[in-house]
C-alpha positions in Angstrom: 62.2 105.4 -22.3 61.1 103.1 -19.5 61.0 104.4 -15.9 63.7 103.2 -13.5 63.5 102.3 -9.9 66.0 104.0 -7.6 66.2 104.0 -3.8 64.8 107.4 -2.7 67.6 107.7 -0.1 70.1 107.8 -3.0 68.4 110.8 -4.6 70.5 113.4 -2.8 69.8 116.2 -5.3 66.5 118.1 -4.8 65.9 121.4 -6.5 62.8 123.6 -6.3 62.6 125.2 -9.7 59.3 127.1 -9.1 57.2 127.8 -6.1 54.2 130.1 -6.5 50.8 130.7 -4.9 47.7 129.8 -6.8 44.1 130.5 -6.0 40.8 128.9 -7.0 37.5 130.8 -6.9 34.7 128.9 -5.3 31.3 129.7 -3.9 32.0 131.9 -0.9 35.5 133.1 -1.7 38.9 132.0 -2.9 41.0 129.1 -1.9 44.7 129.9 -1.7 47.2 127.1 -2.3 50.8 126.7 -3.3 52.2 125.0 -6.4 55.8 123.6 -6.7 57.9 122.3 -9.5 60.7 120.0 -8.2 63.6 118.2 -9.8 65.3 115.2 -8.1 68.3 113.2 -9.1 71.3 111.2 -7.9 73.9 113.0 -10.0 74.8 109.8 -11.8 72.4 109.5 -14.7 69.0 109.4 -13.0 66.6 112.4 -12.9 62.9 113.0 -12.4 60.5 116.0 -12.5 57.3 116.3 -10.5 54.7 118.9 -9.4 52.9 119.2 -6.1 50.1 121.4 -4.8 49.0 122.0 -1.2 47.7 124.6 1.2 51.2 124.9 2.8 54.6 125.3 1.2 56.3 122.3 2.9 53.5 119.9 1.8 53.6 121.3 -1.7 57.4 120.6 -2.0 57.0 117.2 -0.4 54.3 116.2 -2.9 56.5 117.4 -5.8 59.4 115.3 -4.6 57.2 112.2 -4.3 55.9 112.8 -7.8 59.4 113.2 -9.2 60.6 110.1 -7.5 57.9 108.1 -9.3 58.9 109.4 -12.7 62.6 108.8 -12.9 64.4 108.2 -16.2 68.0 107.1 -17.0 70.1 109.5 -19.0 72.9 108.2 -21.2 76.1 110.1 -20.2 79.4 109.9 -22.1 82.2 110.9 -19.8 80.7 114.2 -18.6 78.4 115.2 -21.4 75.6 113.9 -23.6 76.2 111.6 -26.6 74.6 113.8 -29.3 72.6 116.9 -30.0 68.8 116.9 -29.6 65.9 119.4 -29.4 63.3 118.6 -26.8 59.8 120.0 -27.3 56.9 120.4 -24.9 54.0 122.7 -25.9 55.5 125.9 -27.3 58.8 125.4 -25.5 61.9 124.0 -27.3 65.2 123.4 -25.7 68.4 122.4 -27.6 70.9 120.2 -25.8 74.3 119.9 -27.4 77.5 118.0 -26.3 80.4 120.1 -25.0 84.1 119.5 -24.4 85.4 118.8 -20.9 85.8 122.0 -18.9 83.0 123.9 -20.6 80.6 123.6 -17.7 76.8 123.8 -17.8 75.7 126.6 -20.2 72.0 126.7 -19.6 69.1 128.7 -18.1 67.7 128.1 -14.6 65.1 125.6 -15.8 67.4 123.5 -18.0 70.3 123.8 -15.5 68.3 122.2 -12.7 67.5 119.1 -14.8 71.0 118.5 -16.3 72.8 119.1 -13.0 70.5 116.7 -11.2 71.2 114.1 -13.9 75.0 114.5 -13.3 75.9 116.2 -16.6 78.8 118.6 -16.1 79.5 119.8 -19.6 76.7 120.8 -21.9 75.5 123.6 -24.2 71.8 124.4 -24.2 69.5 127.1 -25.7 65.9 127.9 -25.1 64.3 128.4 -28.6 60.7 128.9 -27.7 58.6 129.8 -24.7 60.2 131.1 -21.5 57.7 129.3 -19.2 59.7 127.5 -16.5 57.4 124.4 -16.4 57.4 123.9 -20.2 61.2 124.4 -20.3 61.8 121.8 -17.6 59.7 119.2 -19.3 61.2 120.1 -22.7 64.6 119.5 -21.3 63.5 116.2 -19.8 62.0 115.2 -23.1 65.2 116.0 -24.8 67.1 113.7 -22.4 64.6 111.0 -23.0 65.5 111.1 -26.7 69.2 110.5 -26.1 70.3 107.2 -27.6 73.2 105.0 -26.9 75.5 104.1 -29.8 75.3 100.4 -28.8 71.5 100.5 -29.0 71.6 102.1 -32.5 74.1 99.5 -33.7 72.0 96.7 -32.4 68.9 98.1 -34.0 70.6 98.4 -37.4 72.4 94.9 -37.0 75.7 96.5 -37.4 79.0 96.7 -35.5 79.7 99.6 -33.2 82.8 100.5 -35.2 80.8 100.8 -38.4 78.7 103.7 -37.2 79.5 107.2 -38.5 80.3 108.6 -35.1 83.5 110.1 -33.6 86.1 107.6 -32.6 85.9 108.4 -28.9 82.3 107.3 -28.9 82.9 103.8 -30.2 84.0 102.4 -26.9 81.3 100.1 -25.6 82.4 100.6 -22.0 81.1 104.2 -22.2 77.5 103.0 -22.4 77.4 100.5 -19.5 74.5 101.0 -17.1 75.3 103.5 -14.3 74.6 102.6 -10.7 73.4 105.2 -8.3 76.2 106.6 -6.1 76.1 105.4 -2.5 77.4 107.8 0.1 78.9 106.3 3.2 79.0 108.2 6.4 82.4 107.7 8.0 82.5 107.7 11.8 85.1 109.7 13.6 88.1 107.7 14.7 88.5 107.1 18.4 91.1 109.2 20.1 94.1 107.4 21.7 94.1 106.7 25.3 96.4 109.5 26.2 94.1 112.1 24.7 91.1 110.4 26.3 92.7 110.5 29.7 93.6 114.1 29.2 90.1 115.1 28.3 88.7 113.2 31.3 91.1 115.0 33.6 90.0 118.3 32.2 86.4 117.5 32.8 87.1 116.5 36.4 89.2 119.6 37.2 87.6 122.0 39.7 86.5 125.3 38.3 86.1 127.0 41.6 87.5 130.6 42.0 90.1 129.3 44.5 91.5 126.8 41.9 92.4 129.1 39.0 91.4 132.5 39.9 89.5 132.9 36.7 86.1 132.3 38.2 83.8 135.0 39.4 82.7 135.1 43.0 78.9 134.9 43.7 77.1 138.2 43.7 76.6 139.4 47.3 73.1 140.1 48.2 
């Protein structure tokens, strides 16, 4: 699957899956650094994974975010779940991803959950079948999402009509596989108050707060 270009400002989901110290033995001692595994996404079908390493925690996370932004993929989502079952493999890790009915939620471990939630999948069943290494499980989940295929692409590759494929009837609507656009969040400014409220507030700000005016003030301390 080809990489996609998304405005970094639209990637509002950033999750640190793993952050751990690492050390390297060199002549004269050990160099202590921090390694981070970060998942970014826009919650609308785009997700990426990256790793970063630095001598400080903020720089390690920043490098991981930058690496993830450069390796974004587009995930085909049908309503709120994935189109079909798949098993992603990376090293000795295997992660099964299976469609779920609406209302099921995300049934996944911490590594797979971070990836599918950043992609915008709300209903899915998953199971880790191999290693419990967080890095391998994250990349296995990402590899499984890369293997997801759209029914329209399969029909085009086979030179057949979409209705002729042996898939459930609810998956034969071509509108389900249209390209998703990243969600754009708009910051709404607060409405201006009417003049009567503005005049009242201005009067409150101009009111004297001396002890003689309201009696609530405290007289200066006598020396």
